C-alpha positions as CSV (number, residue, x, y, z in Angstrom):
1,X,0.0,0.0,0.0
2,X,2.8,2.4,1.0
3,X,4.8,1.8,-2.2
4,X,1.7,2.2,-4.4
5,X,0.8,5.5,-2.7
6,X,4.3,6.8,-3.4
7,X,4.3,5.6,-6.9
8,X,1.0,7.4,-7.6
9,X,2.1,10.6,-5.9
10,X,5.8,10.8,-7.3
11,X,5.6,8.5,-10.3
12,X,8.8,6.7,-9.2
13,X,10.6,5.3,-6.1
14,X,13.6,3.3,-5.3
15,X,13.6,0.1,-3.2
16,X,17.0,-0.4,-1.8
17,X,18.7,-3.9,-1.8
18,X,15.7,-5.8,-3.1
19,X,17.6,-8.3,-5.1
20,X,20.2,-10.6,-3.3
21,X,23.8,-10.1,-4.3
22,X,24.1,-13.7,-5.4
23,X,21.1,-13.2,-7.7
24,X,22.7,-10.2,-9.2
25,X,26.0,-12.0,-9.7
26,X,24.3,-15.0,-11.5
27,X,22.4,-12.7,-13.8
28,X,25.4,-10.7,-14.7
29,X,27.3,-14.0,-15.4
30,X,24.4,-15.5,-17.5
31,X,24.2,-12.3,-19.6
32,X,27.7,-11.5,-20.0
33,X,28.3,-13.2,-23.3
34,X,25.1,-11.9,-24.8
35,X,26.0,-8.4,-23.8
36,X,29.4,-8.7,-25.3
37,X,27.9,-9.8,-28.6
38,X,25.4,-6.9,-28.6
39,X,26.5,-3.8,-30.7
40,X,25.9,-0.3,-29.6
41,X,22.8,1.7,-30.6
42,X,22.3,2.9,-34.1
43,X,21.3,6.4,-33.1
44,X,21.7,9.0,-30.4
45,X,18.5,8.0,-28.6
46,X,19.5,4.4,-28.3
47,X,23.0,5.5,-27.4
48,X,25.8,4.6,-29.6
49,X,27.9,3.5,-26.7
50,X,24.9,1.8,-25.1
51,X,24.2,-1.9,-25.6
52,X,20.6,-3.1,-25.1
53,X,20.5,-6.9,-24.8
54,X,17.0,-8.6,-24.8
55,X,15.5,-12.0,-24.3
56,X,16.3,-12.2,-20.6
57,X,13.6,-14.9,-19.9
58,X,15.2,-17.2,-22.4
59,X,18.7,-16.3,-21.8
60,X,19.0,-15.8,-18.0
61,X,17.1,-18.3,-15.7
62,X,18.2,-16.3,-12.7
63,X,16.3,-13.1,-14.0
64,X,13.1,-14.8,-13.5
65,X,13.4,-14.1,-9.7
66,X,13.4,-10.4,-10.5
67,X,10.9,-10.3,-13.3
68,X,8.4,-12.3,-11.2
69,X,9.3,-10.7,-7.9
70,X,6.1,-10.8,-5.9
71,X,6.4,-7.3,-4.4
72,X,7.0,-5.8,-7.8
73,X,4.1,-7.7,-9.4
74,X,1.8,-6.7,-6.5
75,X,2.5,-2.9,-6.9
76,X,2.4,-3.3,-10.8
77,X,-1.0,-4.8,-10.5
78,X,-2.3,-1.9,-8.2
79,X,-0.9,0.9,-10.6
80,X,-2.4,-0.9,-13.7
81,X,-5.7,-1.7,-11.9
82,X,-7.9,-0.2,-14.6
83,X,-7.1,-3.3,-16.8
84,X,-8.3,-6.8,-16.0
85,X,-4.7,-8.2,-16.5
86,X,-1.2,-7.1,-17.4
87,X,1.8,-8.7,-19.1
88,X,5.6,-8.5,-19.5
89,X,6.2,-5.8,-22.1
90,X,9.9,-5.8,-22.6
91,X,13.0,-7.3,-20.9
92,X,16.5,-6.1,-21.5
93,X,20.0,-5.3,-19.9
94,X,21.0,-1.7,-20.6
95,X,24.8,-1.3,-20.5
96,X,25.8,2.3,-20.8
97,X,29.5,2.5,-21.7
98,X,32.1,5.0,-20.7
99,X,31.8,8.5,-22.3
100,X,28.3,8.0,-23.3
101,X,26.3,11.2,-23.4
102,X,22.8,11.4,-21.6
103,X,19.8,10.2,-23.4
104,X,17.0,12.4,-24.4
105,X,14.2,12.9,-21.9
106,X,11.2,10.9,-22.7
107,X,8.2,8.8,-21.6
108,X,8.2,5.2,-22.1
109,X,4.5,5.0,-23.0
110,X,5.5,7.0,-26.2
111,X,6.4,3.5,-27.5
112,X,2.6,3.2,-28.3
113,X,3.0,5.8,-31.2
114,X,2.5,8.6,-29.0
115,X,-1.1,7.8,-28.2
116,X,-2.8,10.3,-25.9
117,X,-3.8,8.1,-23.0
118,X,-6.1,9.7,-20.4
119,X,-4.2,11.6,-17.7
120,X,-5.5,9.2,-14.9
121,X,-4.7,6.0,-16.9
122,X,-1.5,4.2,-16.4
123,X,-0.7,1.8,-19.2
124,X,2.8,0.8,-18.1
125,X,4.8,0.0,-14.9
126,X,8.5,-0.3,-15.3
127,X,11.5,-1.4,-13.2
128,X,15.2,-0.7,-13.6
129,X,17.2,-3.1,-11.4
130,X,20.8,-2.0,-10.7
131,X,23.2,-4.8,-11.7
132,X,26.1,-2.4,-10.9
133,X,26.1,0.6,-8.6
134,X,24.2,3.5,-10.1
135,X,25.8,6.9,-9.6
136,X,25.5,10.3,-11.1
137,X,29.0,10.0,-12.5
138,X,28.4,6.5,-14.2
139,X,25.0,7.2,-15.9
140,X,22.4,6.6,-13.3
141,X,18.8,6.9,-14.8
142,X,17.6,10.5,-14.5
143,X,13.9,11.2,-13.7
144,X,11.5,14.1,-13.2
145,X,9.6,13.1,-10.0
146,X,5.9,14.0,-10.2
147,X,6.2,14.5,-14.0
148,X,3.5,11.9,-14.7
149,X,0.8,14.6,-14.4
150,X,2.5,16.9,-17.0
151,X,1.3,17.1,-20.6
152,X,3.3,15.6,-23.5
153,X,6.4,17.8,-24.2
154,X,9.5,16.9,-26.2
155,X,11.4,19.8,-24.8
156,X,12.3,18.7,-21.3
157,X,16.0,18.7,-20.5
158,X,18.5,17.0,-18.3
159,X,18.6,20.1,-16.0
160,X,15.0,19.2,-14.9
161,X,16.0,15.7,-13.7
162,X,17.6,14.1,-10.7
163,X,19.8,11.1,-10.7
164,X,18.3,7.8,-9.4
165,X,21.5,6.8,-7.5
166,X,21.3,3.4,-6.0
167,X,23.5,0.3,-5.0
168,X,23.5,-3.0,-7.0
169,X,20.6,-5.0,-6.1
170,X,18.2,-2.0,-5.7
171,X,15.2,-1.5,-7.9
172,X,13.9,1.8,-9.4
173,X,10.1,1.4,-10.0
174,X,8.4,4.0,-12.2
175,X,5.3,4.7,-14.3
176,X,5.5,4.9,-18.0
177,X,4.2,8.4,-17.8
178,X,7.3,9.8,-16.0
179,X,9.8,11.8,-17.9
180,X,13.3,10.1,-17.7
181,X,16.4,9.2,-19.5
182,X,19.7,7.4,-19.2
183,X,22.3,9.6,-17.6
184,X,25.8,10.5,-19.0
185,X,28.5,8.1,-18.2
186,X,31.5,10.1,-17.3
187,X,33.3,7.2,-15.7
188,X,35.6,4.6,-17.1
189,X,33.2,1.7,-16.2
190,X,30.0,0.4,-17.6
191,X,26.7,1.0,-15.8
192,X,24.5,-2.1,-16.1
193,X,20.8,-2.2,-15.4
194,X,18.1,-4.8,-15.9
195,X,15.0,-3.3,-17.4
196,X,11.8,-5.2,-17.2
197,X,8.5,-3.4,-18.0
198,X,4.9,-4.4,-17.8
199,X,1.9,-3.2,-19.6
200,X,-1.8,-3.7,-19.6
201,X,-2.7,-6.8,-21.6
202,X,-4.6,-5.1,-24.2
203,X,-1.7,-3.3,-25.6
204,X,1.0,-4.8,-27.8
205,X,4.3,-5.8,-26.5
206,X,7.4,-4.1,-27.6
207,X,9.6,-5.9,-30.2
208,X,13.2,-5.3,-30.6
209,X,16.3,-6.9,-32.2
210,X,19.5,-6.7,-30.0
211,X,22.0,-7.9,-32.6
212,X,23.1,-10.7,-30.4
213,X,20.8,-13.2,-32.0
214,X,17.5,-12.4,-30.3
215,X,14.1,-10.9,-31.2
216,X,11.6,-10.3,-28.5
């Protein structure tokens, strides 16, 4: 109840240390060869120094513990309560490499061809699990808390956001309405996050090819 209330109010929250360290280690090990085989993005929005590696359910048995985490599913069901059911929308590892610039600020629900959903209707509930520590220096996801209530606007900038800094194993939970974007990685390491998203079941799932032999 408390997490749902905060998510409704702020559009995003962080749950510290939700994933055990051994689970994080196993997922990183299972996905490492696939991440290595994934090329960088083809445009500035995807991030030319960012690798997006999908098909986690098939490739990483350990990822199921996070994708089906009972607390996450419970809060997701509450946020998407206006639909009778919801589904997995997308799973991917997002690896932001060193010297990568910040991503443009956007809403994830724009994946549905910028459809104008009602202001009080949540179509998506998303997670970003920290597979490494997330810091402002290494490209932590940046968000505009409370922005779920703002109109569509392509002009928001990084200066309007805050960094979702968190330790490995923590989970950022956010609505598809919240303005956000990957931060700039000014470190010499790669920032890795597990992004699993959920959508009301009447909407199509997002398909992507990651260049590492998977389509989802």
